[in-house]
Each structure stands twice: as C-alpha cells, then as structure tokens.
KOLTIKE-252742 format. One record per residue (C-alpha): residue in one letter; x, y, z. Coordinates in nm, 2 decimals. Each point is the difference from the previous one (the first is absolute). Example, Ala and Ser with C-alpha at 12.3 -4.5 7.8 and 13.67 -1.06 7.14 Angstrom:
BEGIN
@aa a c1 1.23 c2 -0.45 c3 0.78
@aa s c1 0.14 c2 0.34 c3 -0.07
END
This chain:
BEGIN
@aa x c1 0.00 c2 0.00 c3 0.00
@aa x c1 0.14 c2 0.34 c3 -0.10
@aa x c1 -0.07 c2 0.34 c3 0.13
@aa x c1 -0.07 c2 0.31 c3 -0.22
@aa x c1 0.37 c2 0.06 c3 -0.06
@aa x c1 0.04 c2 -0.35 c3 -0.14
@aa x c1 0.22 c2 -0.10 c3 0.29
@aa x c1 -0.07 c2 -0.31 c3 0.21
@aa x c1 -0.13 c2 0.11 c3 0.34
@aa x c1 0.22 c2 -0.10 c3 0.30
@aa x c1 -0.10 c2 -0.33 c3 0.15
@aa x c1 -0.05 c2 0.00 c3 0.38
@aa x c1 -0.02 c2 -0.32 c3 0.21
@aa x c1 -0.20 c2 0.03 c3 0.32
@aa x c1 0.09 c2 -0.26 c3 0.26
@aa x c1 -0.25 c2 0.03 c3 0.29
@aa x c1 -0.23 c2 -0.25 c3 0.18
@aa x c1 -0.28 c2 0.25 c3 0.05
@aa x c1 -0.26 c2 -0.02 c3 -0.28
@aa x c1 -0.13 c2 0.35 c3 0.10
@aa x c1 0.35 c2 0.16 c3 -0.02
@aa x c1 0.08 c2 -0.17 c3 -0.33
@aa x c1 -0.33 c2 0.10 c3 -0.15
@aa x c1 0.05 c2 0.36 c3 0.10
@aa x c1 0.36 c2 0.01 c3 -0.12
@aa x c1 -0.09 c2 -0.18 c3 -0.33
@aa x c1 -0.28 c2 0.24 c3 -0.08
@aa x c1 0.20 c2 0.32 c3 0.08
@aa x c1 0.31 c2 -0.11 c3 -0.19
@aa x c1 -0.21 c2 -0.11 c3 -0.31
@aa x c1 -0.17 c2 0.34 c3 0.00
@aa x c1 0.35 c2 0.16 c3 -0.01
@aa x c1 0.11 c2 -0.20 c3 -0.30
@aa x c1 0.19 c2 -0.29 c3 0.15
@aa x c1 -0.04 c2 -0.37 c3 -0.08
@aa x c1 -0.06 c2 -0.19 c3 0.32
@aa x c1 0.06 c2 -0.36 c3 0.10
@aa x c1 -0.10 c2 -0.13 c3 0.35
@aa x c1 0.14 c2 -0.27 c3 0.22
@aa x c1 -0.16 c2 -0.08 c3 0.34
@aa x c1 0.31 c2 -0.15 c3 0.17
@aa x c1 0.38 c2 0.01 c3 -0.04
@aa x c1 0.02 c2 -0.34 c3 -0.17
@aa x c1 -0.25 c2 0.10 c3 -0.27
@aa x c1 0.18 c2 0.34 c3 -0.02
@aa x c1 0.33 c2 -0.17 c3 -0.08
@aa x c1 -0.17 c2 -0.21 c3 -0.28
@aa x c1 -0.16 c2 0.32 c3 -0.14
@aa x c1 0.34 c2 0.18 c3 0.00
@aa x c1 0.15 c2 -0.28 c3 -0.22
@aa x c1 -0.31 c2 -0.01 c3 -0.23
@aa x c1 -0.09 c2 0.37 c3 -0.03
@aa x c1 0.33 c2 0.18 c3 0.04
@aa x c1 -0.15 c2 0.30 c3 0.19
@aa x c1 0.16 c2 0.34 c3 -0.02
@aa x c1 -0.08 c2 0.06 c3 0.37
@aa x c1 -0.13 c2 -0.20 c3 0.30
@aa x c1 -0.23 c2 0.13 c3 0.28
@aa x c1 0.06 c2 -0.25 c3 0.29
@aa x c1 -0.19 c2 -0.04 c3 0.32
@aa x c1 0.24 c2 -0.07 c3 0.28
@aa x c1 -0.22 c2 -0.24 c3 0.20
@aa x c1 -0.16 c2 -0.29 c3 -0.19
@aa x c1 -0.06 c2 -0.37 c3 0.06
@aa x c1 0.23 c2 -0.26 c3 -0.17
@aa x c1 0.28 c2 0.25 c3 -0.05
@aa x c1 0.07 c2 0.33 c3 0.18
@aa x c1 0.11 c2 0.30 c3 -0.21
@aa x c1 0.35 c2 -0.02 c3 0.14
@aa x c1 0.04 c2 -0.36 c3 -0.12
@aa x c1 -0.16 c2 0.09 c3 -0.33
@aa x c1 0.27 c2 0.26 c3 -0.05
@aa x c1 0.28 c2 -0.25 c3 0.07
@aa x c1 -0.15 c2 -0.24 c3 -0.26
@aa x c1 -0.07 c2 0.28 c3 -0.25
@aa x c1 0.36 c2 0.12 c3 0.01
@aa x c1 0.13 c2 -0.36 c3 -0.03
@aa x c1 -0.22 c2 -0.06 c3 -0.31
@aa x c1 0.05 c2 0.34 c3 -0.17
@aa x c1 0.34 c2 0.12 c3 0.10
@aa x c1 0.09 c2 0.33 c3 -0.16
@aa x c1 -0.34 c2 -0.01 c3 -0.19
@aa x c1 -0.20 c2 0.02 c3 0.33
@aa x c1 -0.28 c2 0.25 c3 -0.06
@aa x c1 -0.06 c2 0.28 c3 0.25
@aa x c1 -0.21 c2 -0.10 c3 0.30
@aa x c1 -0.23 c2 0.23 c3 0.20
@aa x c1 -0.06 c2 -0.17 c3 0.34
@aa x c1 -0.33 c2 0.06 c3 0.17
@aa x c1 0.00 c2 -0.03 c3 0.38
@aa x c1 -0.26 c2 0.02 c3 0.28
@aa x c1 0.01 c2 -0.04 c3 0.37
@aa x c1 0.24 c2 0.09 c3 0.29
@aa x c1 0.26 c2 -0.26 c3 -0.09
@aa x c1 0.07 c2 0.20 c3 -0.32
@aa x c1 0.15 c2 0.30 c3 0.18
@aa x c1 0.34 c2 -0.11 c3 -0.09
@aa x c1 0.12 c2 0.04 c3 -0.36
@aa x c1 -0.02 c2 -0.30 c3 -0.23
@aa x c1 0.28 c2 -0.25 c3 0.06
@aa x c1 -0.02 c2 -0.15 c3 -0.35
@aa x c1 0.23 c2 0.09 c3 -0.28
@aa x c1 -0.14 c2 0.12 c3 -0.33
@aa x c1 -0.29 c2 0.20 c3 0.14
@aa x c1 -0.02 c2 0.34 c3 -0.18
@aa x c1 -0.23 c2 0.16 c3 0.25
@aa x c1 -0.23 c2 -0.08 c3 0.29
@aa x c1 -0.35 c2 0.14 c3 0.04
@aa x c1 -0.24 c2 -0.04 c3 0.30
@aa x c1 -0.35 c2 -0.13 c3 -0.06
@aa x c1 -0.25 c2 0.15 c3 -0.07
@aa x c1 0.19 c2 0.15 c3 -0.29
@aa x c1 -0.11 c2 0.33 c3 -0.15
@aa x c1 -0.05 c2 -0.04 c3 -0.38
@aa x c1 0.20 c2 0.32 c3 -0.08
@aa x c1 0.29 c2 -0.12 c3 0.21
@aa x c1 0.00 c2 -0.34 c3 -0.16
@aa x c1 -0.01 c2 0.14 c3 -0.35
@aa x c1 0.29 c2 0.23 c3 0.08
@aa x c1 0.21 c2 -0.29 c3 0.13
@aa x c1 -0.09 c2 -0.22 c3 -0.29
@aa x c1 0.10 c2 0.27 c3 -0.26
@aa x c1 0.32 c2 0.07 c3 0.19
@aa x c1 0.10 c2 -0.37 c3 0.01
@aa x c1 -0.08 c2 -0.05 c3 -0.37
@aa x c1 0.19 c2 0.31 c3 -0.10
@aa x c1 0.30 c2 -0.11 c3 0.21
@aa x c1 -0.01 c2 -0.34 c3 -0.16
@aa x c1 -0.02 c2 0.13 c3 -0.35
@aa x c1 0.27 c2 0.26 c3 0.05
END
C-alpha cells in the first residue's frame, strides 16, 4: 500500500497483550498513514519481526510469555545491526527506573498521549533513515 507521495508507509509493529491498547494504537497510527502489524505477546512479536520486517516497534514492557526486557535481548540477537528502533511503553511503580534493556530508543509511560507518541515515532524513524 502506497501513500500519496508514492512511498511505502512506514510499518510499525505493536507488541502488547492489551487488546484495548493495541486497538487504540492501531487506529491512531493508521489514521496517521502508518502500516500497522499487531502481536499480543513477545513470542508472536519476534515471529512478526522476521515475517514483516517492521521499521519500528512499539513494545509493552509487561506481558505474559515474554517480558519486554527479554524480547529486546532476543530481538537484538535476531536482528543485530538491523534492529529496528523500539519505543518501550511502561506502566506501574516498578517502572520508575530507566529501562535496563539494550536497544530501546525511548521509553514512554502509559497512558501515552497521541502527540507525544507520534513525535517519538517520527524522531526514531528519522534517526534510523539518517
């Protein structure tokens, strides 16, 4: 699917176990011209990374099957230098410390404001594309 300029829209993978959160993110990102892929846990997220080759990942820190920190370790192992930028979403008191996982481009606290998320997404994509 191409946008008006003929360029392929950036593809964003959302990895979050909350159906409500993924629906809201999906709808907002699609309205802003992004292609969106969803995974509801870290294992599915890693499979989608290999299949879909996203330009950016929005990752929930706390999920069943595989926490966000472990997902990052596996992502970097799988992708190496080609690891896409990752925006880590956090919630709760235990997230007062900065993310410990390598490869995270930035960390945002839930609930995320749409304008703040779009600003971070655009900055990450711009940094990646030089």
